[in-house]
C-alpha positions as CSV (number, residue, x, y, z in Angstrom):
1,M,5.1,129.2,233.4
2,L,8.2,131.2,233.6
3,S,8.7,134.1,232.0
4,P,12.4,134.6,230.4
5,D,13.2,137.1,232.6
6,A,11.5,135.7,235.6
7,P,14.4,134.8,238.0
8,L,15.4,131.0,238.9
9,L,15.1,130.3,242.9
10,H,16.5,126.8,243.8
11,A,16.0,125.2,247.1
12,N,19.1,123.6,247.5
13,H,21.2,126.7,245.9
14,K,22.6,129.2,248.7
15,R,20.7,133.0,248.8
16,P,22.1,135.2,246.0
17,V,24.8,137.6,247.4
18,T,27.2,138.5,244.4
19,R,26.4,140.1,241.3
20,R,27.2,136.8,239.7
21,D,24.7,134.9,241.4
22,F,22.1,137.5,240.5
23,L,22.9,137.2,237.4
24,A,23.3,133.4,236.8
25,Q,19.5,133.2,238.6
26,G,18.5,135.6,236.4
27,L,17.6,138.2,239.3
28,T,19.2,140.9,237.0
29,A,20.4,141.2,233.4
30,G,23.1,140.5,231.5
31,L,24.7,143.1,229.5
32,G,27.4,143.2,226.8
33,L,30.7,144.1,225.1
34,A,32.1,145.1,222.4
35,M,35.7,146.0,220.0
36,G,36.7,146.1,216.5
37,P,38.6,147.0,213.3
38,S,37.5,150.4,211.6
39,I,37.6,149.3,207.7
40,F,33.8,147.4,208.3
41,S,32.3,150.6,208.8
42,L,33.1,151.9,205.2
43,F,30.7,149.3,204.2
44,A,27.9,150.4,206.9
45,N,28.3,154.1,205.8
46,P,29.6,154.3,202.2
47,R,29.9,158.3,202.6
48,T,32.6,157.4,204.8
49,A,34.5,156.0,201.8
50,Q,34.4,159.1,200.0
51,A,35.7,161.8,202.8
52,A,35.1,165.0,202.7
53,L,38.4,165.9,203.7
54,S,41.1,167.3,201.5
55,A,43.9,165.3,200.1
56,D,46.3,167.3,202.3
57,L,44.5,166.7,205.3
58,E,44.1,163.0,204.5
59,T,48.1,162.8,204.5
60,L,47.8,164.8,207.9
61,K,45.4,162.5,209.4
62,T,48.2,159.3,208.9
63,S,50.9,161.7,210.2
64,C,48.3,162.3,213.1
65,G,47.8,159.1,214.2
66,I,44.1,158.6,213.1
67,A,43.4,155.3,211.7
68,A,41.7,155.0,208.5
69,Q,40.9,151.4,208.3
70,G,41.8,150.1,211.7
71,A,43.0,146.2,212.1
72,G,40.9,145.0,209.2
73,K,40.0,141.4,210.9
74,I,36.7,139.3,210.7
75,P,34.1,140.7,213.4
76,F,34.1,138.5,216.6
77,I,31.1,138.6,219.3
78,C,30.8,136.0,221.6
79,F,27.3,135.0,223.8
80,D,27.9,134.7,227.8
81,L,25.1,132.5,228.8
82,A,25.4,133.1,232.7
83,G,24.0,130.2,235.0
84,G,25.5,126.7,233.0
85,A,23.1,126.6,229.7
86,N,22.7,123.4,228.2
87,I,24.6,123.5,224.4
88,S,25.1,119.6,224.3
89,G,23.1,117.6,222.7
90,S,19.6,119.1,222.8
91,N,21.2,122.3,220.9
92,V,24.3,121.4,219.0
93,L,24.7,117.5,218.4
94,V,28.0,116.2,220.1
95,G,29.1,112.4,219.3
96,Q,32.2,110.2,220.1
97,Q,35.5,110.0,218.0
98,G,34.0,110.1,215.2
99,G,32.4,113.5,215.0
100,Q,28.7,114.9,216.0
101,L,27.0,111.8,214.1
102,D,28.9,109.2,215.9
103,F,26.1,108.4,218.1
104,L,25.9,108.5,221.9
105,T,24.0,105.8,223.4
106,T,20.3,106.0,224.1
107,A,20.9,106.7,227.9
108,G,23.7,109.5,227.3
109,Y,20.8,111.3,224.9
110,N,18.1,110.8,228.1
111,K,21.1,112.6,230.1
112,L,21.4,115.7,227.6
113,G,17.4,116.1,228.0
114,L,16.4,114.0,224.6
115,P,14.1,111.2,225.4
116,G,14.5,108.0,223.2
117,D,12.2,109.3,220.3
118,M,14.0,112.9,220.1
119,A,17.0,111.0,219.9
120,P,19.4,111.7,216.6
121,P,19.8,108.2,215.3
122,I,15.9,107.7,215.0
123,A,15.2,107.3,211.5
124,N,11.4,108.5,210.4
125,V,10.0,104.7,209.1
126,D,7.9,106.3,206.6
127,T,11.0,108.7,205.0
128,G,13.9,106.7,206.0
129,T,15.5,109.9,206.9
130,R,16.6,111.1,210.9
131,D,13.9,113.6,211.1
132,F,15.8,114.9,214.4
133,I,19.3,116.2,212.7
134,N,19.2,119.6,211.3
135,T,22.5,120.9,208.8
136,D,20.9,123.8,208.2
137,L,23.6,125.6,209.5
138,G,26.7,123.5,208.5
139,L,26.7,122.3,211.6
140,A,24.4,119.6,213.3
141,F,21.7,120.9,215.8
142,H,18.9,118.6,216.8
143,S,15.8,119.4,214.8
144,D,14.1,121.1,217.4
145,S,17.0,122.8,219.3
146,A,15.5,126.2,220.7
147,F,18.9,128.2,219.8
148,L,18.5,126.8,216.0
149,R,14.7,127.8,216.2
150,G,15.7,130.9,217.4
151,I,18.3,131.1,214.7
152,Q,16.4,130.5,211.5
153,E,13.9,132.9,212.8
154,R,15.9,135.8,212.3
155,T,18.1,134.7,209.4
156,T,17.3,134.5,205.5
157,V,17.8,131.1,203.7
158,T,20.6,132.5,201.9
159,T,22.3,133.7,204.9
160,Q,21.6,130.3,206.6
161,A,23.8,129.1,203.6
162,G,26.8,130.5,204.1
163,V,27.0,129.5,207.9
164,N,29.5,126.9,209.0
165,G,30.8,125.9,212.7
166,A,32.3,123.7,215.1
167,V,31.6,122.3,218.4
168,I,33.9,121.8,221.3
169,P,33.3,119.6,223.8
170,A,34.7,121.1,227.3
171,R,34.2,120.8,231.1
172,S,33.7,124.0,232.9
173,D,32.3,124.6,236.7
174,N,29.0,125.2,237.3
175,D,27.2,128.5,238.9
176,T,30.6,130.2,238.9
177,G,32.0,133.5,237.1
178,N,35.5,132.2,237.7
179,N,35.7,130.0,234.8
180,P,38.3,132.1,232.6
181,H,35.7,131.7,229.8
182,N,35.8,135.3,228.2
183,P,38.2,135.7,225.1
184,M,38.3,138.7,224.6
185,Y,41.9,139.6,225.4
186,A,43.0,137.0,223.1
187,I,40.6,138.3,220.2
188,N,43.0,141.3,220.2
189,K,46.1,140.2,220.6
190,A,45.1,137.8,217.2
191,G,45.0,141.2,215.7
192,A,41.0,142.5,216.1
193,D,41.0,146.4,217.4
194,G,38.3,148.9,216.6
195,E,37.9,152.3,215.4
196,L,36.6,153.8,218.6
197,L,37.2,151.3,220.9
198,T,39.3,148.5,222.0
199,L,37.2,146.7,224.5
200,I,33.9,147.3,226.1
201,G,31.4,145.0,228.3
202,S,28.8,144.4,230.3
203,R,30.3,145.2,233.8
204,S,32.7,146.7,235.6
205,S,35.0,143.9,235.6
206,D,38.4,143.2,233.8
207,S,36.6,141.0,231.0
208,G,33.8,143.0,230.8
209,G,31.4,140.2,230.9
210,N,30.4,137.4,233.5
211,S,33.0,134.9,233.2
212,L,36.6,136.1,233.9
213,A,39.4,136.2,230.9
214,P,42.7,134.0,231.2
215,A,44.5,135.6,234.0
216,A,47.6,135.9,231.7
217,M,46.0,137.3,228.8
218,I,44.3,140.3,230.8
219,D,45.9,143.6,229.0
220,S,45.2,146.3,231.2
221,T,45.6,149.3,228.5
222,V,42.4,147.5,226.9
223,R,40.8,147.0,230.0
224,P,36.7,147.2,228.6
225,T,34.5,149.7,228.9
226,K,30.9,149.4,229.8
227,I,28.2,149.3,227.0
228,D,24.6,147.6,227.5
229,R,22.2,150.0,225.4
230,P,22.1,152.2,222.1
231,S,22.1,155.2,224.3
232,D,25.8,153.9,225.4
233,V,26.8,153.8,221.6
234,T,25.5,157.1,220.7
235,G,26.9,159.0,223.6
236,L,30.5,157.4,222.4
237,V,31.4,160.7,220.1
238,D,30.2,164.1,220.3
239,T,30.4,166.3,217.6
240,G,29.5,169.5,219.0
241,K,26.7,171.9,218.2
242,L,28.7,173.0,214.8
243,V,26.7,169.8,213.3
244,G,22.5,170.8,213.2
245,L,23.6,174.8,213.1
246,L,25.3,173.7,209.8
247,S,25.0,170.5,207.5
248,Q,27.7,168.0,208.3
249,D,29.2,168.8,204.7
250,D,29.5,172.2,205.8
251,A,30.5,171.8,209.0
252,V,33.6,169.4,207.8
253,A,34.6,172.7,205.7
254,V,34.4,174.9,208.3
255,L,36.5,172.9,210.4
256,E,39.1,172.1,207.2
257,S,39.8,175.6,207.0
258,I,40.0,176.8,210.4
259,Q,43.0,173.7,210.3
260,R,44.5,175.2,207.3
261,I,44.2,179.0,208.8
262,S,45.9,177.5,212.1
263,S,48.8,176.0,210.4
264,K,49.9,178.8,208.4
265,K,49.8,180.7,211.3
266,L,51.6,178.4,213.0
267,D,54.4,178.5,210.5
268,R,55.0,182.1,211.1
269,V,55.3,182.0,215.0
270,D,57.9,180.8,217.2
271,T,56.2,179.2,220.4
272,K,59.3,179.6,222.1
273,V,58.8,176.3,223.5
274,T,61.6,174.1,223.5
275,A,60.0,171.1,222.0
276,D,58.5,173.6,219.4
277,A,57.7,171.8,216.4
278,V,56.0,168.8,219.1
279,L,53.5,172.0,220.4
280,K,52.6,173.3,217.0
281,D,52.2,169.2,215.8
282,M,49.7,169.1,218.9
283,I,47.6,171.9,218.0
284,N,47.1,171.0,214.3
285,C,46.4,167.6,215.1
286,G,43.6,168.9,217.2
287,Y,42.1,170.7,214.4
288,V,42.6,167.5,212.5
289,K,40.4,165.3,214.4
290,A,37.9,167.5,215.0
291,A,37.2,167.8,211.3
292,D,37.6,164.0,210.8
293,L,35.3,163.4,213.7
294,V,32.6,165.3,212.1
295,D,33.6,163.9,209.2
296,R,32.9,160.2,210.4
297,Y,30.1,160.5,212.8
298,G,28.5,163.7,212.1
299,D,25.6,161.6,210.6
300,P,23.4,160.4,213.7
301,T,22.8,157.2,211.5
302,T,26.6,156.2,211.6
303,L,26.0,154.9,215.1
304,N,22.5,154.7,216.1
305,P,21.2,151.3,216.2
306,E,17.5,152.3,216.5
307,I,17.8,154.1,212.9
308,D,19.5,151.6,211.1
309,P,17.5,150.2,208.3
310,N,19.2,147.1,208.7
311,I,18.3,146.6,212.1
312,V,14.8,148.1,213.0
313,G,12.6,146.4,210.8
314,P,13.9,143.6,208.9
315,I,16.0,141.7,211.9
316,F,14.3,143.6,215.6
317,S,10.7,145.5,215.3
318,Q,10.2,148.5,217.0
319,A,8.3,147.3,219.7
320,E,10.9,144.1,220.4
321,L,13.6,146.9,220.7
322,D,11.3,149.0,223.1
323,S,10.6,146.0,225.4
324,D,13.3,143.6,225.7
325,A,17.1,144.6,227.3
326,E,18.7,141.7,225.9
327,F,17.5,142.6,222.5
328,R,18.4,146.1,222.7
329,K,21.9,145.1,224.4
330,T,22.4,142.9,221.1
331,A,21.4,145.5,218.7
332,A,24.6,147.8,220.5
333,V,27.0,145.4,220.3
334,M,26.3,143.7,216.5
335,K,26.1,147.8,215.4
336,L,29.6,148.4,216.7
337,V,31.2,145.5,215.8
338,V,30.1,144.3,212.2
339,N,30.5,147.8,211.1
340,G,34.3,148.0,212.7
341,F,33.9,150.6,215.2
342,A,34.4,147.5,217.4
343,G,36.4,144.2,216.3
344,A,35.3,141.9,218.8
345,G,32.3,142.2,221.6
346,T,30.3,139.8,224.5
347,V,26.9,139.8,225.3
348,T,26.3,138.4,228.3
349,M,22.9,136.6,228.9
350,G,21.0,135.9,232.7
351,G,19.1,133.3,234.0
352,Y,20.9,130.0,232.3
353,D,21.1,128.4,235.5
354,Y,17.5,127.1,234.4
355,H,17.1,123.2,236.2
356,T,14.0,124.6,237.6
357,G,12.2,121.4,237.5
358,N,10.6,121.4,233.9
359,R,12.3,122.2,230.3
360,S,9.9,124.9,229.7
361,A,12.4,127.7,231.6
362,G,15.0,126.7,229.5
363,E,13.5,126.4,226.0
364,I,12.2,129.6,226.8
365,R,15.6,131.3,227.9
366,D,17.5,129.5,224.8
367,L,15.0,130.2,222.2
368,R,15.6,134.3,223.0
369,A,19.5,133.7,223.0
370,G,19.2,131.9,219.2
371,R,17.0,135.2,218.2
372,C,20.0,137.5,219.7
373,I,22.9,134.9,217.9
374,G,20.6,135.1,214.6
375,A,19.9,138.8,214.6
376,C,24.3,139.2,214.6
377,L,24.2,136.5,211.7
378,E,21.4,138.7,209.6
379,Y,22.9,141.8,210.0
380,A,26.3,141.0,209.0
381,A,25.0,139.7,206.0
382,R,22.8,142.5,205.5
383,V,26.1,144.9,205.8
384,G,28.1,142.0,203.7
385,M,30.6,141.5,206.5
386,P,32.2,137.6,207.6
387,L,31.5,137.3,211.2
388,M,32.6,134.8,214.2
389,I,30.0,134.0,217.0
390,Y,31.4,132.2,219.9
391,V,28.6,130.9,222.4
392,F,29.7,129.1,226.1
393,S,28.5,128.7,229.7
394,D,29.6,128.5,232.9
395,G,28.7,124.7,233.1
396,S,26.3,122.8,232.1
397,V,22.6,120.9,232.9
398,A,21.6,117.4,233.1
399,S,18.5,115.6,233.0
400,N,16.8,112.4,234.9
401,G,14.7,111.2,232.4
402,M,11.3,113.2,233.3
403,V,9.3,114.4,230.6
404,D,8.1,118.1,230.3
405,D,4.8,117.6,227.8
406,S,3.8,121.5,228.5
407,V,3.4,123.1,225.2
408,E,6.7,125.3,226.0
409,G,8.1,121.9,227.5
410,R,7.9,120.0,224.0
411,G,7.8,116.8,225.4
412,K,12.0,116.9,226.4
413,G,13.7,115.9,229.3
414,V,13.4,117.8,232.4
415,W,16.6,119.6,233.7
416,T,16.9,118.2,237.2
417,G,20.5,119.7,238.1
418,D,23.7,121.1,237.0
419,N,26.4,118.9,235.3
420,S,29.5,120.1,234.2
421,S,31.0,116.9,232.6
422,T,27.8,117.5,230.1
423,A,29.3,120.9,229.0
424,A,30.2,122.3,225.6
425,S,31.2,125.2,223.5
426,F,29.9,126.1,219.8
427,F,31.1,128.7,217.6
428,L,29.4,129.8,214.3
429,V,31.3,131.5,211.0
430,Y,29.1,134.0,208.5
431,N,31.3,134.1,205.4
432,P,29.3,136.4,202.5
433,A,31.4,134.5,199.8
434,G,30.2,131.1,200.6
435,R,29.9,128.3,203.8
436,A,33.8,128.2,205.2
437,T,35.4,125.0,204.6
438,L,35.9,122.4,207.1
439,L,39.3,120.9,206.9
440,G,40.1,117.2,206.2
441,A,40.4,116.0,203.0
442,N,37.6,113.2,203.1
443,A,34.1,113.1,205.2
444,D,35.3,111.1,207.9
445,Q,38.3,113.7,208.7
446,Q,36.1,116.5,208.1
447,A,33.4,115.3,210.7
448,R,36.5,115.4,213.4
449,H,37.3,118.9,212.6
450,Q,33.9,120.3,213.0
451,Q,33.8,118.6,216.9
452,L,37.2,119.2,218.3
453,G,37.4,116.8,221.0
454,Y,34.4,114.2,221.5
455,F,32.1,112.8,224.4
456,R,32.0,109.3,225.9
457,P,29.0,107.2,224.9
458,D,27.1,107.7,228.3
459,A,27.1,111.9,227.4
460,S,30.4,113.0,229.4
461,V,33.1,115.0,228.2
462,E,35.9,112.8,227.4
463,T,38.5,115.0,229.2
464,A,41.6,113.3,227.6
465,S,40.0,114.1,224.2
466,S,41.6,117.8,223.5
467,P,43.7,120.2,225.5
468,A,40.4,122.4,226.0
469,A,38.4,119.4,227.3
470,N,39.1,120.1,230.8
471,N,41.0,123.4,230.8
472,V,39.4,126.7,230.2
473,N,42.2,128.9,229.7
474,L,43.1,126.3,226.9
475,L,39.6,126.4,225.6
476,V,40.2,130.3,224.9
477,E,43.5,129.2,223.4
478,T,41.4,127.2,220.9
479,I,39.3,129.9,220.1
480,A,41.8,131.9,219.2
481,L,44.1,129.4,217.6
482,N,40.6,129.2,215.2
483,Y,39.7,133.0,214.6
484,M,43.5,133.5,213.5
485,A,43.3,130.3,211.2
486,L,40.1,131.9,209.5
487,H,42.4,134.7,208.5
488,G,45.5,132.1,207.5
489,E,47.4,133.1,210.3
490,Q,47.6,129.7,212.2
491,G,51.3,130.0,211.2
492,D,51.4,132.9,213.6
493,F,49.9,131.0,216.5
494,A,52.6,129.9,218.6
495,A,54.5,133.5,218.0
496,Q,51.5,135.2,219.2
497,F,50.9,133.0,222.2
498,P,54.6,131.8,223.0
499,N,53.4,130.3,226.5
500,H,50.3,128.4,225.0
501,G,49.1,124.7,225.9
502,L,47.9,123.4,222.9
503,G,50.9,121.4,221.8
504,N,53.2,121.0,218.8
505,S,52.0,121.6,215.0
506,T,50.1,118.7,214.4
507,M,48.0,119.2,217.8
508,L,47.6,122.4,216.5
509,D,46.0,121.3,213.2
510,S,43.4,118.7,214.6
511,L,42.1,121.8,217.0
512,T,41.5,124.1,213.6
513,A,38.3,123.7,212.3
514,F,38.0,125.4,208.8
515,N,40.2,126.8,205.8
516,P,40.6,130.4,205.9
517,I,38.3,132.8,204.6
518,V,39.9,135.6,204.3
519,N,43.5,136.4,203.4
520,G,45.3,138.0,206.5
521,T,43.0,141.2,206.5
522,I,39.9,142.3,204.8
């Protein structure tokens, strides 16, 4: 049985030569990305809400361009499952035009890795219920979904009650990083920004992840900086040696005094420089920024995920963080994003090209992805912040009906090959104030907003079902639309994305899942 870190070797695949090939087949580890709004850090560290800087310096912070609250948008994390993971059917349920529970044919579910006795329409003869449907997260999952099991393992029942989601049937090419899946630039364009960072990523690429970003959305001024472990997070800020020689509060007081003395001296000096006022402002702001840096980040617990009591213990054990790079990466990204040091982040996970002639390899990897997704949801709940999570992969897989009866195979269909026609993406929304509500006046309409597009009865994406169904660029636009809609800003979508391809306002409404959960900013 393959471990979740074992490489996937296929006789019908070319020898891996590129970094993307190695990542898709699990020969190298995936990494992570993040960006975000600074207001959220106040919730993680209440001390910063009672800043030690005096009133006059608080005014100077604004004049020096030091952000006090950042963009104030909902934190956003996406999971890039490199290689072509299964999302539809065996994990998130997909259906025909009526939504997730407008069931496919038995042959269709078989193609999605679900034998006839595990298909969602099957009713338990003893209870009269459909035991293979689980809606604990609002979005309907197969009850034995490895994603679901992992999410539920890391979240409390209370957290799960605040989650809802939507699935998007959408084709993408198999086994390639050339799909423009990554939505980071779009989310930034929709308003997300960070106190410390705009974008960081798992790779030295324009997107920071495995998949590309849509070329038209790339902004070179916010190109991602690489982060994939807790030490990368703690290395973002250096407060110098003054903190340690003195207490944090005393260090801030010293720097405040230096600023005041410097300011008074500058007032009495003629620098003989033509831009005298500009030069003095630069010098003064340097002292202000130094004091602010120590005030915000002088406490090592502010940034370090490995000593955050909301992470180590309740979500990941120390042993898990020590032994699993995917957990360390996830902890680093969620620490930055949920607390507002970064506004959106990508966690890239490798090894999802798992059509290995069994089911167990995929189940093990999907379970770990679910644990990482659940960790982000639970951390958001503990910090008291909303969160949007988006999950995508380059292509998908299909089964020929052979069953893997091993313990990890769980009696499900073996993944026997790549199949882009069975692909889908999905997103989850956590709201501490209560589960996000679907658009639609009745249950039938709401079901169509929870599945944006649909599948044919044979488990192939109906490419005419939505603009995103056969165009990955428009899939990214659909995610940006839904992110803006959570803020009540969907009316501004056309202004932010003037060349979008999602159609008129009626089509935009049909591609929106939820009513707003915040009013503009948090």
